[in-house]
LOGU-652618 format. One record per atom (N, C-alpha, C): x negated, y, z; residue in one letter. Coordinates in steps of 0.05 Angstrom, whole numbers, plus 5000, padded with zeros to 4 digits. Layout:
BEGIN
XYZA/...
//
This chain:
BEGIN
655659390631M/658459560627M/656959730618M/659359840605H/658660140578H/659760420590H/658160560592H/657860770620H/658461020582H/660661200592E/661061420568E/658061650576E/657061800567P/653961970574P/655762090592P/653762250610V/656462500619V/654362760617V/655862920613D/655163170601D/654763490618D/651263510619P/650863700638P/651963850642P/653263960621R/655264230623R/657464160650R/658163920654T/660163830664T/659763800698T/656663860703Q/656663850736Q/657164140746Q/658263990771R/658864280791R/657464370809R/657764590826R/655964700843R/655264540866R/657264270877S/656764140896S/654763920888S/655063860862G/652163770850G/653463520841G/655563390847G/657763240821G/657763320795G/658763120785S/658963260752S/661362990738S/662263020717A/663462790707A/664062800672A/664962650665T/664362590630T/666662680630T/666762860603V/670062950592V/671262760566V/674962720581H/675462530569H/677762710554H/678962580530S/680162710521S/682462680533S/683762520553D/686262580566D/684962890582D/686562990582L/687763300598L/686463270627L/688063170639A/688263130655A/685563060676A/683662910662T/680362840667T/679663040648T/680063240635N/677663450639N/676063580650N/674163640652P/674063830681P/673964080669P/673164190644F/674064500641F/675764610648F/678964290643R/681264410646R/682364430669R/681464240686V/681564300714V/680164530725V/677664620719D/676564920723D/678665170717D/679965110697R/681865270679R/684365340706R/685265020718D/686765120733D/686665200757D/683665090772R/682565250803R/682765560794R/682865690771V/681965990766V/684566040764V/686365970747A/689866040753A/691565990778A/690265820791S/691265760823S/690365910845S/688866050833S/688166170867S/688766490873S/688366570899P/689766810904P/688267010895P/685567020884F/683867260875F/686467280841F/686067120829F/688067080808F/690267250808F/691467140832A/694267280833A/694567590840A/692667600859R/692867910863R/691868140843R/691767910818L/691068150795L/692768320786L/695168210785G/697568290775G/698668580798G/696868670816G/696768880830G/694969090835G/693369040808V/690769160808V/690469280782V/689469590780T/690369800756T/688769700743T/689169780710Q/688169690691Q/686169990684Q/688070070678V/687370420667V/689170560691V/691770630695V/693370690714V/695470530723V/695670590751S/697570420766S/700470400756S/701170270757S/705270210754S/706570320775S/705570270795T/706170210825T/707570570829T/710470500842G/712270770839G/712970860818G/712370800793S/712670970773S/714270800756S/714770610755G/716270520738G/714770410703G/712470520701L/711570420674L/711370220664L/711270150641L/711069780635L/707969860620L/705769810640V/702869850631V/701769510638V/699569410631H/697969340631H/696869320654H/696669040670N/694669100699N/693168850693N/691368870713R/689468690703R/688768400704R/692168260719L/691968020705L/693367940681L/695068220676T/696368150647T/693468150625T/691668320635H/689668380609H/687868080616H/687868010636S/685867740635S/686967530625S/690167570613L/691467380602L/691267430571L/691267620564K/691267680537K/687867660531K/685667700543V/683767610538V/682867340535V/684367070551A/684166880560A/685666800527A/687566890512Q/688966840492Q/687166800473Q/686267100470A/683667220438A/681566930446A/680066960471A/677866820466A/678066470458A/681566370476R/681466080466R/682466140433R/682366280416A/684566360389A/680766300374A/679066590384I/676266500370I/675166260373I/674666110393A/673565910398A/675265680379A/677065630375E/678465470370E/678165470335E/678765700330R/677765790297R/674965740291R/672765790316L/669965760308L/669465360300L/670865310321G/670864950319G/671264840294G/673164990270T/674464780252T/672364910234T/670365140234R/668765100216R/666064900212R/665964840186P/663864610195P/660664660189P/661665000172D/658365150176D/657765220201D/658665260226V/657465390245V/656965190261V/657964890265A/657464700280A/655964680295A/654164520283N/650264550281N/649564750299N/650064980295L/648765230305L/649365150336L/652665200330L/653865150364L/653564940380L/653164710374E/650664460393E/648664580394E/646864690377K/644464750379K/644165020403K/645465120406L/646565380427L/646565310450L/648765040457G/649465000481G/653264910470G/654264980451G/657564880455G/658065020461G/661265110444C/663765320449C/665865090451C/667865060477D/668364880477D/671165080492D/673165070477P/676265250486P/676865310514P/676765000526D/678165080549D/675965260572D/673565200565V/670865340575V/671565680576V/672065700547V/672266020551V/674566150563V/677065970558E/678666030578E/679566150600E/678465850609A/677165930640A/676366110651A/673866090642A/671866360640A/673166750638A/674866670614S/676666900615S/677666940647S/679566830637L/681866830666L/680966910688L/677866830687A/676166910715A/674467190714A/674567180691H/672267410687H/672667680707H/675267730714D/676968090721D/676867890761D/676767730760L/677167680791L/676367840811L/673968070807G/672168120833G/672968430825G/675168530799H/675268800798H/676868860820H/676169150838P/677369220863P/679569350858P/681269520874P/683969660873P/683269930855P/684869950838F/684470220826F/682470210797F/682070030796G/680569870767G/677869970772G/676970160742H/673570190747H/673470430775H/674970590766L/673870890788L/674070660817L/676070520828G/674470320853G/672370300850G/670470110827E/668369970829E/666170160823E/665970410821Q/664270660823Q/664370590851Q/666970750864V/666670780892V/665570660908V/665670330906L/665070120923L/662070160914L/661370090899D/658170110890D/656270420890D/657370620899R/656970880908R/656370870945R/658370740950L/658570690980L/656470450993L/656670170978A/656169960979A/652670030983A/651170200972R/648870270964R/648070440992R/649170640982H/648170941000H/649270931034H/651670781043R/652570751063R/651470541087R/651970291065F/650670031079F/647969951071F/646770101059G/643169991050G/644169741031G/645769621013L/645569441002L/645369480967L/642669330967S/640069370941S/642269310913S/643969160919D/645669090902D/648469180897D/649369360914G/651469520918G/653469390904G/654369480889F/658069300877F/657869340852F/658569110832E/659169040806E/661868890804E/664268990784G/665868750780G/665368500774G/662968480756N/662468230743N/661468070770N/659168200777A/657768000802A/659967980818A/661868110830Q/664468080850Q/665767840847Q/666567740822S/668167600800S/666067320803S/663767320803F/662567000798F/661167070836F/661267190849R/661667140880R/664167040896R/665967030877I/669766990892I/668366690878I/668266590855V/668766370841V/666066210856V/663766290869T/661866110879T/661366120908T/662866330927T/661866370942T/665066460960T/666666640960T/668266740972T/671166600980T/671866520956D/674066370949D/674766090963D/677366020978V/676965870998V/677865560987V/679365670960R/681565390960R/681065200941R/676565160938G/675364940928G/676364670945G/673964420928P/674664210949P/672064270976P/670864370975A/668864420991A/669464731015A/671764841009A/671565201019A/669965331019A/668665290994V/666465490993V/666065480960V/667665740955G/667765790918G/670365570915G/669365620880L/672365390868L/670665160859L/668265080856D/666064800849D/667564900819D/666165080804L/666565140788L/664264910760L/664564870739T/661964680725T/660764900716T/658064800712V/656165000693V/656565130677V/658365040653A/659365190633A/661265320639A/662365310648V/664365560664V/663365720678V/661665680693R/659965950705R/658666090692R/656165920674A/654666090652A/657066280634A/658866190633A/660266350608A/661066520624A/661766580648M/662266800669M/659867090664M/657566940662L/655867120662L/655667340640L/656867540638K/656367640618K/654367830610K/653667940641Y/651068060637Y/648167810652Y/647567620644P/645967450657P/642567470669P/643167730685W/642467860712W/642567890735W/641167980758T/641868100776T/641268410773T/640768620789R/641368810788R/638169070785R/637068820792L/633668820806L/632168690802L/632268430804S/629668240796S/630567990791S/632067970770Y/632867670762Y/633467680735Y/632267560710P/629667490710P/627667610717P/625967540710K/622667720713K/622067570689K/620267830665P/620968030667P/624068050661P/624168440681H/627568380673H/628068510651H/630768470644P/631668630612P/630968790613P/632668970631R/632169340630R/628769430620R/627669310618D/624769310615D/624369230580D/625769130568L/625469050539L/625769320520L/624569310499P/624169570481P/627169700472P/628469480472A/631369540461A/633269340485A/633469500508P/634769260529P/638269120520P/638668970529P/641368930523P/644069150532P/646169130526R/647969240536R/647169230560R/648869430578G/648469350604G/646269390629G/644769310608A/641569310625A/640669510626A/640169600621A/639169960622A/639770070643A/637970230658E/638370380679E/640570690675E/642070700686P/644670950680P/641971240682P/642771370660T/640671600660T/641171810689T/642871800702D/643072000727D/641271730752D/640771510743G/640071390764G/637671300772G/635271350757P/633171190756P/631771030781P/631370810772G/630670700799G/631670450812G/634870550800T/637470410812T/638170130798T/636170050786G/636769800768G/638669750747G/639569610736S/641169530716S/643569650715S/645969820697S/647570010705S/650869710706S/650269460700K/651569290691K/649768990698K/650968840715F/650268580713F/652168480733F/651568110732S/653267940734S/652367720760S/651267870776A/650967650807A/649267810823A/650267800845Y/648367840862Y/645667690873Y/643667850899V/642367620897V/643267390912V/646067410927T/646767180948T/647666930932T/648167060905E/649666870887E/646466720870E/643466860863L/642066760851L/641666430849L/641366280868D/641366020865D/643865870846D/646065990846D/648265900824D/646765980804D/646866190796V/645166290768V/643766090749V/641866160760E/639465990762E/640665710755E/642465510772Q/644165220767Q/646065350738Q/646965480740S/648665420715S/646565560685S/645565630694R/642965720670R/641465510659R/641265360675A/638365160668A/638964930646A/642064980645F/642164640616F/640564920593F/641465170596Y/640865310554Y/637965400558Y/635765410586T/633865530591T/632765430558T/633665200547A/630565150524A/632465330497A/634665380503R/636665470480R/636765770477R/637365930491L/637066120491L/635666390513L/635766590509E/633066670521E/634466840550E/633566800569P/633666850600P/635867100603P/635867310585W/637767490587W/639867470568W/639367230548Q/642667210528Q/644667060546Q/646867170529Q/650067050544Q/650066760531Q/650466610542T/651866360530T/653266400503T/654566260486V/655766250461V/658366380477V/659566140498E/661366210512E/661766360522E/660566540540A/660466810550A/660167040527A/659367010503S/659367150480S/662367160475S/664366850471V/667566980456V/667867020484V/667967050505M/669067160516M/669267390517M/666567510524D/665867840524D/667268020493D/667167830462T/668767950442T/671267850455T/672167740463A/675167740461A/675767980483A/674368020496D/674968260524D/675368560510D/673968540493D/673368880477D/675668820458D/675668590442I/678468620425I/681068670445I/681468530466A/684668580485A/684268890495A/682669010505Y/681369320517Y/682569500491Y/681269330465A/681169680447A/684369640434A/685669420439I/688969420433I/691369590446I/691869410482H/693069350492H/692569650513H/691869780510D/691470010533D/692370240508D/692570200486L/693370530460L/697170310457L/697070070463E/700470030468E/700870220488E/700170120516D/700370260534D/700470590539D/699470650523F/699570990522F/700971120507F/701970920484H/704270980462H/707771000484H/707070830493R/709170620507R/710270900526R/708670990530V/708871190559V/708671510552V/707971510525G/708571840524G/705971940521G/702771860527V/701572010536V/699171980501V/698271820492L/697771910471L/698971980447L/698272230440Q/700772400423Q/699372410393Q/701572370376H/700372370343H/698772620345H/699372760345A/697973120340A/695573190347A/694072990373A/692173050373A/689972940362A/690672640365V/690372400347V/689072470320V/692272570304S/691872610282S/689472800273S/689573050281T/687873240289T/684873260278T/684473050299E/680772940311E/679372850283E/682572570279L/680772410260L/680872530229L/683872730223N/683372810196N/681273080193N/680973160216T/678673300211T/676173190215T/675673000211W/672172900221W/672272710196W/674172660173L/674472520155L/674572760124L/675573020140E/675173280115E/673273340125E/671473350145H/669173480140H/666173410153H/666373170139A/664272970159A/661373040136A/661173190126V/658373140126V/657473520129V/660073560126E/659273880148E/658373890176E/659873670194L/659073560215L/656973510222L/655273240197A/653873180197A/651573320200A/651273590191G/649873760191G/648774030214G/650873890237L/650874060261L/648473970274L/647374160291S/645174120308S/646573980327S/645073860344A/645573820370A/647174000397A/645974210389A/647374420412A/648874540404A/648674550377D/652474680366D/653374410366D/653674200363L/654973960371L/656173960401L/654173940410A/655074050438A/657274310454A/656974480442A/658174750444A/660774720429A/661474550414Q/663474590399Q/665174360410Q/664574150433E/665073950436E/669173900439E/670174190448R/672474130450R/673874200427R/672674310400R/673974350374R/674574010358R/676874000343P/677073710331P/675373590313P/674773450310G/673073300300G/670073330310G/668873350326R/666273430342R/666273100353R/668573070367S/667072870392S/667272550381S/669172550347L/668372390330L/665472280318L/664372580313E/661472600310E/659872580326E/660372590353A/659472540366A/659172210375A/660672040371L/660571760374L/659471730355L/659271720329R/658471730303R/654871670311R/654971880329R/650771930333R/649571790353R/652271650375R/651271620394R/650471260382R/653071200357L/652570950346L/649570840337L/649771100336H/646771040308H/643871040328H/644471300351A/642271160381A/641971010393A/644170760400K/644770550406K/645070280388K/646770300380D/647170060358D/646470150328D/644570290319S/642470260295S/642169960279S/642369740299W/643069490286W/645669380263W/646769600282A/650569410253A/650669720242A/650470000255V/651270240251V/650970300216V/653370430205D/653370420174D/655270700167D/654770830160D/656171160163D/657971080136D/657870900124D/660171000105D/662070720111D/661070580126V/662870250146V/664670410163V/663270660178F/665170810193F/666070960184F/667371120158A/668671320153A/670471070147A/670170850132Q/672870700129Q/673670610150Q/671770550177A/673870460196A/675670700205A/674570990209V/676771120211V/679271190191V/677971180176A/680571170149A/682770980162A/681570720170K/683570500175K/683870510197K/683670590214V/684970740247V/687170890236V/687371110225R/688071420219R/691471190201R/690171080188A/692970900166A/694870710187A/693270630201E/694170380225E/695870530246E/694270610262L/695270820279L/696571060282L/695471250271V/695971450272V/698971530252V/698471480229D/699971490205D/702371250205D/702471010214G/703270740227G/704570780258G/703970690274L/705070710307L/705271010320L/703471150314L/703671340329L/705771570313L/706971570292A/707671710282A/710271800286A/712471530296V/714571550317V/715071530346V/714871660360P/714771670377P/716171390397P/715471330414F/716471100432F/719071170448F/721471050436D/723571170454D/726070850472D/724070540462G/724870410481G/726770200456G/727670390433S/728270100420S/727269920404S/729869800393V/728369480391V/726569550358V/726769740345E/724769860326E/722669910334E/722870040359A/720170110378A/719069930375A/720569760389E/718369510413E/717069390386E/719169280365Q/717069110346Q/715769240328Q/714969530328A/713469690320A/710669680337A/710269590362V/708569620383V/706869260376V/710069120381A/708668820369A/707668800351A/707768930319G/707368820300G/703668990297G/704069190304F/700669390306F/698969150320F/699869050354S/697968860368S/697168630350S/700468560342A/698868220324A/697568250298A/698168490288R/696368520266R/693268550276R/692768760288W/690168770290W/688868600314W/690468460331T/688268180355T/688167950317T/690567920299R/689067710279R/687267830261R/686568050263R/685268190238R/682068070251R/682268190273L/679268200293L/678967920306L/680967820306V/679567500309V/678567390292V/679367410279D/679767250243D/675867370233D/675267570250S/673367660230S/670367550251S/670867390267V/669067350281V/666767160279V/664967220281G/663267000265G/660266830291G/658566720271V/656766680298V/653866720284V/651766820294V/648466880289V/646666700299V/645166670288E/643766510315E/641466710317E/640466920306E/638667030322E/639567370322E/641367350344P/641867710344P/640567870357P/641968040356T/639768340367T/640068280393T/638468440411T/638668400438T/641368560448T/642168740421R/644668930435R/647968780429R/647068500419S/649368370419S/648368070422S/651367890431G/651567650434G/651967420406G/650967240407H/651367070389H/654067020373H/655267100384V/658967210369V/659067380370V/659867450341V/659767890332V/662967850319V/663168020322L/665368200302L/664368130277L/665968200248A/663868350223A/663568490222A/661568650214V/661069000206V/664169110208V/665269100195P/667969330183P/669169240212P/669668980226Q/671869050246Q/669569100274Q/667569170274W/665769280298W/666169500297W/666369670268H/666170000274H/670170080278H/671669880275E/673769850275E/673769920308E/673969740327V/673969680350V/672169890363V/670570020357Q/668370360370Q/671170550363Q/672570530340V/673970740336V/676570700357V/677270540353L/679570500371L/679170540408L/676470430413K/675570500440K/675570800444K/674370920427F/674071190426F/676471360439F/678071320402V/681571520418V/682971350444V/682371150456H/682571060490H/681171230502H/678671270505R/676871490522R/677671740517R/677671890486R/678072110482R/680272270495R/682772070491F/685572210495F/686772080520F/685571930534V/686471840547V/684771860585V/682771740578L/682271700606L/679871890619L/680072120590L/678572460593L/681272610598L/682572490612R/685172710615R/684672790632R/685773070648P/684673270674P/686373160691P/690072980676D/691572820699D/691072650707D/688872520688L/688772130696L/685672290727L/683972420717A/681972480741A/683272640766A/685572900769L/687172820796L/687072600804L/689272480790H/690272210806H/687671990821H/685372040798Q/683371800815Q/681871900829Q/681572220837R/680372320860R/681672280882R/684772210885G/685172160908G/685471930908G/685271670893Q/683971460891Q/680971330911Q/679671570896A/676671510903A/676571610932A/677771820948R/678371960967R/680371680993R/681071540976L/682771300993L/680371111007L/680070990980L/677870770983L/675570841002L/673971120998T/672471221020T/673471231049T/675871321055A/677171371075A/677171031081A/677470871071L/679070561079L/676070381097L/673770491065V/670670321074V/670570481106V/670570651110E/669570811137E/671070691164E/674170741168A/674970601176A/674670301185A/674170091163L/674069751167L/671269781177L/668169971169E/666169991179E/666070041212E/668870291228Q/668970371246Q/670170051256Q/671269931244W/672269731260W/670169481270W/668569411249V/667669181246V/664169201271V/664369471272T/661869551291T/662569621323T/665769631325D/666169621356D/666769391372D/665469281385R/664169071400R/666669021424R/667769191432H/670469191442H/672969081422H/672369061407E/674869121385E/673668811363E/672768611370A/671468371360A/672568161358A/674268161379N/676167951390N/678267881370N/679568221362R/681168261346R/680968331319R/678868271306L/678768351280L/679668141264L/680668221231P/682568001219P/680667851213P/681767601215R/680367371219R/678567361187R/680767391165R/679467391140R/676367581143R/677567881152L/674668001151L/671967901171L/673367801188H/671267671206H/669867431198H/671167231181D/670167031171D/667767131151D/667967331133L/666067371111L/664367651131L/664267641145V/662567741168V/660067561166V/661567341176E/659967121188E/658067021158E/659166931143L/658166791112L/655767011111L/655967271107A/654667471098A/651867441114A/652067391140G/651167401166G/649367271158G/650167001144E/648266731136E/645666751120E/648466871099E/646966901077E/644367071080E/645167361085Y/642667461086Y/639367471104Y/641167301128A/638467261146A/637166951137A/638566861114A/636766631096A/635166771078A/636367021069L/634367141049L/632467351063L/633367421091A/630267561099A/628767371115A/628867161110R/626566941124R/625566861095R/626366901071T/625666721046T/624966891025T/626167131026D/625067311003D/625867541003D/625067731035P/625967981049P/625968211017P/624668180996S/624468370977S/626268450969S/628868320961V/631368310944V/632368500966V/632168490992L/634268711003L/633869041009L/631769120990V/630569300998V/633069510983V/633469611003G/636869800987G/635070090981G/636870290977A/636670600975A/634970690984A/634370621004T/632470811023T/629670751013T/629470420998G/626270380999G/625770161021G/626070191038E/625270081063E/626169711063E/625169651072T/625769291074T/626969301098T/628869091104P/630869111122P/628668891149P/627968931171S/626568761190S/628268841220S/628968531225G/628968511244G/633468481244G/634068281264P/636168151263P/638668361268P/638268591279D/640468811281D/639768901241D/637968971232A/638369091199A/639668911181A/639568581195V/640668371177V/643468441176V/645168421206R/647068381206R/649268701204R/647468891196A/648169131180A/648569081160A/647768931140L/647968931111L/650668741107L/649868501133A/653068371130A/654568461134A/654768661156R/657668861163R/658068951126R/655869151117G/657369261097G/657569081075G/656768861065R/657668761042R/660568581068R/660868401078A/663068421088A/665568671087A/664868851087V/667969001086V/668169101056V/665869111037V/666169151013V/667768901001V/666268631008D/667768400995D/671468371004D/670768491029F/674368511040F/675668591018F/674568881022I/677069180998I/677169120977I/674768920962A/674668870938A/676768560930A/678168450958S/679868300954S/682668410947S/683668670950L/686068720962L/687068880940L/689968920936T/691768950915T/691269290919T/692269530899D/692469720903D/694469820930D/696569640928N/697769750944N/697169640978N/696169500976Q/694969291003Q/692769501021Q/691169650995A/688469910999A/690670041013A/692770281003A/693870391020A/694970421031A/696570111041A/697770051064A/695870091094A/694069921077L/692169831106L/691370121113L/691070301096L/689270571111L/691570751119L/694470761112D/695870741128D/696370731156D/696470461157A/695670381193A/693970401200A/691870381182L/688470411203L/689470691215L/690070891202S/690271161204S/692771261218S/694271091228G/696271131242G/699171271235G/700071311207R/700971291182R/703971221183R/703471011198T/706170851191T/706970691212T/708970581221G/710270521245G/710570261230G/709470091209Q/709669741209Q/708069691220Q/709269391231L/707169241257L/705569111237L/706068881219W/705068811204W/704068891173W/701468821159T/701068881127T/699968541122T/700768581088D/699168321081D/696968391066D/695868521078A/692568551070A/691068381078A/691568251095F/689568031102F/689767761100F/691467781074V/692867401059V/690867351056V/690067411043L/687067241021L/684567121040L/
//
């Protein structure tokens, strides 16, 4: 009897594998995509902030769900485009493959672990996880996404994760290392660490600033990476992860600018002044000392010059001053003199201008993507062409400088940080109250039990990975239970929407008369 060969990339967490058929109904990668799209964790992203929350304001802005859909759209377009290029076919096969369904599934899943209030929530939960609960891994959105698909989502066949294929799990590992211990040697110790692998400058000894797995999911990382061991360095993304990462950058660079043009935050005059001043005085600004540049940071052109210098310091492999100047001019022409020149008023003309800007830039960036066999440690195998790479840096600069650094946004986020901190404290008090143990929300109770089993196993096999911010190795069942409760509280809060987090705190602090809440549905 003839048997079709089994693709090792289709192996699932449960150990089973399947043959890839042309029939979409039996394609395991398409099955993975559908499992992710059907997950309640995916649905909740519609209520999770991308940059600012639309709740109660009526603002038409992206949330984590619409962002994920656009990343998936761009990633699939890149994969399909690369698949039509015979000049890279052999290289893609050598590196492990590039399947459009894999990159689409990974893209849909890449933000599942983002907590309420976006990156602000990520920072707050990380600080509390490490310093309040002593969790060596802290919290990281990418690692939380991987934990969801492998462990905490219960909609899979075995009620433990989604039982995804090797290829899709590997494609989710944008940063294929843990915070502190895996792989060895750790990529943060490389002469030029990969993006995200270096320690934050304000936290020596805390491990990598970005990572894609907690120690509790290390077995899943090793299984999903085994196929690629002979093809990639331990710290390198798979090609499909690199496609997802590149698509994430493309979507982020474009749609956040759309949002803040729509709501009137991104002002033509301010952006125009910054870009024009730098273009007109680039030589003079390049001659400023670092001290003078820092002292003049609020003056036009100085922030863009600081970006140019940061790129030289971190990405000298790609940065080119002439190409950087061309990118600034391109963004000025397309964004400043084009899109921002006419305030958004909701008219058909204004909507068409936004749609045209988005379509042109998405097509331009997607069409520029290529594959390199031996990339720098600061890049994946899938890269934007040099001019487009510079343009993305400038677009992201505009967003950061004229949106993220606004004091009114900081005011809003400080309130969200206080809300999450209070919610962590309230839930910690509940899970440690022995008189209320039998009335703990069932989802939270199950998460405590799950984490208890995980940390008990780690304490027996490798207690060194549990060393937290105190530098002490947890010993005894009480210490293990404390870690489990901390991880469960973090898991629980990370599965809420913005509205659910606020409503749950209102209920826990007695500020609402509403008896039931939907915060326990996941």
